[in-house]
C-alpha positions in Angstrom: -15.0 -22.5 29.3 -17.1 -22.4 32.5 -18.0 -26.1 32.7 -17.2 -29.4 30.9 -19.2 -30.5 27.9 -18.5 -33.6 25.8 -18.3 -33.6 22.0 -17.5 -29.9 21.7 -15.1 -29.0 18.9 -11.6 -27.9 19.8 -10.5 -24.3 19.2 -6.8 -23.6 19.0 -5.3 -21.2 21.5 -4.5 -17.6 20.6 -2.4 -16.6 18.7 -3.8 -19.0 16.1 -3.4 -19.3 12.4 -6.9 -20.6 11.7 -10.2 -20.2 13.3 -9.8 -16.4 13.2 -12.5 -14.1 14.3 -11.9 -10.6 12.8 -14.1 -8.0 14.4 -15.2 -4.7 12.8 -15.0 -1.7 15.0 -17.1 1.0 13.3 -16.6 3.7 16.0 -16.6 2.2 19.5 -15.8 4.6 22.3 -13.0 3.9 24.8 -15.5 2.7 27.4 -17.2 0.5 24.8 -13.8 -1.0 23.8 -13.1 -1.8 27.5 -16.5 -3.5 27.9 -15.9 -5.4 24.6 -12.5 -6.6 25.7 -13.9 -7.8 29.0 -16.7 -9.8 27.4 -15.3 -10.9 24.0 -11.6 -10.2 23.9 -10.6 -13.8 24.6 -12.5 -14.8 21.4 -11.3 -12.0 19.2 -8.1 -12.5 17.1 -7.9 -9.1 15.3 -9.9 -5.9 15.1 -10.4 -3.8 11.9 -11.2 -0.2 12.3 -13.7 -0.1 9.5 -13.0 1.6 6.2 -11.6 5.0 7.0 -13.2 5.5 10.5 -9.7 5.9 12.0 -9.4 9.3 10.3 -12.3 10.7 12.3 -12.1 8.6 15.5 -11.4 10.6 18.7 -8.7 9.3 21.0 -7.4 7.0 18.3 -4.0 6.3 20.0 -5.8 5.6 23.3 -8.2 3.2 21.6 -5.3 1.3 19.9 -3.5 1.1 23.2 -6.5 -0.6 24.8 -6.6 -3.3 22.2 -2.9 -3.7 22.4 -2.9 -4.1 26.1 -5.5 -6.9 25.7 -3.2 -8.6 23.1 -5.6 -7.9 20.2 -3.9 -6.7 17.0 -5.6 -4.0 15.0 -5.5 -2.6 11.5 -7.0 0.2 9.5 -9.6 -0.7 6.9 -8.6 -1.0 3.3 -10.6 2.0 2.2 -8.2 4.2 4.1 -5.3 2.6 2.1 -7.3 3.4 -1.1 -8.0 7.0 0.1 -4.2 7.6 0.3 -3.5 5.8 -3.0 -6.0 7.7 -5.0 -4.4 11.0 -3.7 -0.9 9.8 -4.5 0.0 9.6 -0.8 1.4 6.1 -0.4 4.5 7.3 1.5 2.2 9.3 3.8 0.2 6.1 4.4 3.4 4.3 5.4 4.2 7.1 7.8 0.8 6.9 9.4 1.3 3.2 10.0 4.5 4.0 11.8 3.0 6.9 13.6 0.4 4.7 15.2 2.6 1.7 15.7 0.5 -0.5 13.4 1.7 -4.0 12.8 -0.8 -4.9 10.2 -2.2 -3.2 7.1 -4.9 -4.0 4.6 -4.4 -3.6 0.9 -7.6 -3.5 -1.1 -9.1 -2.1 -4.3 -12.8 -2.4 -3.5 -13.6 1.3 -4.1 -11.1 2.2 -6.7 -9.5 0.4 -9.7 -5.8 -0.4 -9.2 -3.9 -2.3 -11.9 -3.3 -5.6 -10.2 0.5 -5.7 -10.7 0.6 -2.3 -9.0 -1.5 -3.6 -6.1 0.9 -6.5 -5.7 3.7 -4.0 -5.7 2.1 -2.2 -2.8 1.7 -5.5 -1.0 5.4 -6.3 -1.5 6.5 -2.9 -0.3 4.2 -2.8 2.7 5.1 -6.4 3.7 8.6 -5.1 4.4 7.0 -2.9 7.1 4.0 -4.7 8.5 2.0 -7.9 8.1 -0.2 -7.4 5.1 -3.8 -8.6 4.7 -5.1 -8.1 1.2 -8.7 -8.0 0.1 -10.1 -9.4 -3.2 -13.4 -8.4 -4.6 -15.3 -5.2 -5.3 -17.7 -3.2 -3.2 -19.6 -2.5 -6.4 -22.4 -5.1 -6.6 -22.4 -4.8 -10.4 -18.9 -6.1 -10.6 -19.1 -9.9 -10.5 -15.8 -11.8 -11.0 -15.6 -15.3 -12.4 -14.2 -17.9 -10.0 -11.0 -18.3 -12.0 -10.3 -14.6 -11.6 -10.8 -14.7 -7.8 -8.4 -17.6 -7.7 -5.8 -15.8 -9.9 -6.0 -12.6 -7.9 -5.7 -14.4 -4.5 -2.8 -16.5 -5.7 -0.9 -13.5 -6.9 -1.5 -11.5 -3.7 -0.3 -14.4 -1.5 2.8 -14.7 -3.7 3.4 -11.0 -3.3 3.4 -11.3 0.4 -0.1 -11.2 1.8 -0.4 -13.2 5.0 -4.1 -13.8 4.5 -6.5 -12.7 1.8 -10.0 -11.4 2.6 -13.0 -12.4 0.4 -14.9 -9.1 0.1 -18.5 -8.8 1.3 -18.7 -5.3 2.8 -20.0 -4.8 6.3 -23.5 -5.7 5.1 -22.6 -9.0 3.5 -24.3 -8.4 0.2 -21.6 -8.1 -2.4 -18.6 -10.1 -3.5 -18.9 -13.7 -2.4 -22.6 -13.0 -1.7 -25.6 -12.1 -3.8 -27.6 -9.0 -3.0 -29.9 -11.0 -0.8 -26.9 -12.1 1.4 -27.0 -15.6 -0.1 -23.6 -17.3 -0.5 -22.4 -17.7 -4.0 -21.8 -21.4 -3.3 -20.2 -22.3 -6.6 -17.7 -19.5 -6.3 -16.6 -20.5 -2.8 -16.3 -24.1 -3.8 -14.1 -23.2 -6.8 -11.9 -20.9 -4.7 -11.3 -23.7 -2.2 -10.0 -26.0 -4.9 -7.0 -23.8 -5.3 -6.5 -21.6 -2.3 -5.8 -23.1 1.2 -8.8 -22.4 3.4 -6.5 -21.3 6.3 -5.2 -18.4 4.2 -8.7 -16.9 3.5 -10.8 -14.7 5.8 -14.4 -14.9 4.7 -16.3 -11.7 5.5 -19.5 -13.0 7.1 -21.4 -10.4 9.0 -24.7 -12.2 8.9 -25.5 -15.2 11.2 -26.7 -17.3 8.3 -23.4 -16.7 6.5 -21.4 -17.7 9.5 -23.4 -20.9 9.9 -22.9 -21.8 6.2 -19.1 -21.4 6.4 -18.8 -23.3 9.7 -20.8 -26.2 8.2 -18.7 -26.1 5.0 -15.2 -25.8 6.4 -15.5 -26.4 10.1 -15.3 -24.8 13.5 -12.0 -23.2 12.7 -12.9 -21.3 9.6 -11.6 -17.7 9.4 -14.5 -15.3 9.6 -14.4 -11.5 9.3 -16.5 -8.3 9.7 -18.1 -9.7 12.8 -19.9 -7.1 14.9 -18.6 -6.7 18.5 -21.9 -7.8 19.9 -21.9 -10.9 17.8 -18.5 -12.4 18.9 -20.0 -14.5 21.8 -22.9 -15.7 19.6 -20.5 -16.7 16.9 -18.3 -18.6 19.3 -21.4 -20.6 20.4 -22.1 -21.4 16.7 -18.5 -22.5 16.3 -19.0 -24.9 19.2 -22.4 -26.3 18.3 -24.0 -24.6 21.2 -26.7 -22.7 19.3 -29.6 -24.1 17.4 -28.1 -23.4 14.0 -25.3 -26.0 14.6 -26.6 -27.8 17.6 -26.6 -31.3 16.0 -23.7 -30.7 13.7 -20.8 -31.4 16.0 -22.3 -34.0 18.3 -20.6 -36.9 16.4 -17.6 -35.1 15.1 -14.9 -32.6 16.2 -13.9 -30.2 13.4 
């Protein structure tokens, strides 16, 4: 920080286990990545190359090397995993992870239906190779899961070897844990938190109002994902009570 302020919440140093900011890279150029790292790298815990953008991204190895040199882990979006699975190319996917020196992988079933025991099997197998982040929830807005099912799926995936589980929202923040309007399904979140430790969940929250809601519910060091590169600095000010949305929230507390 550039100057002292009292009653500002504490943020753990990187690498941290909670208070994660996961950023969505949807196709930044190498120069944009350099600029992003200069401005927001210190506040970024991990970068997802959204859905299957890595398949068509020029200079992919160079981009990954830039993030790595800044100490920021990366992983390919879960849709890429699903694209390999639906084509019966799981072993090819594993080879791609090795080819690009990936240390993380996302296992999801948001675009295709995978029998859950089989999904957990993929998690177990990949966890021998990389750190697995799995995603629960569908990208189909018509598929609404009851809270008990979210809990059951998350518990099973953690037991199978997932380091953290992502609560699906897509990059728009309008499915999964959110209604089509972007409003949080508050009852669902409350139920999940009765059974799943909050530090093991990354809540996809691309919209500012969603970020504010989770910070007020769980605290400064809630794990948030699908953050746009340009929104990392604004999010950090929300976490610290230095933007109007949370300005009064932390003055008498330090979460």
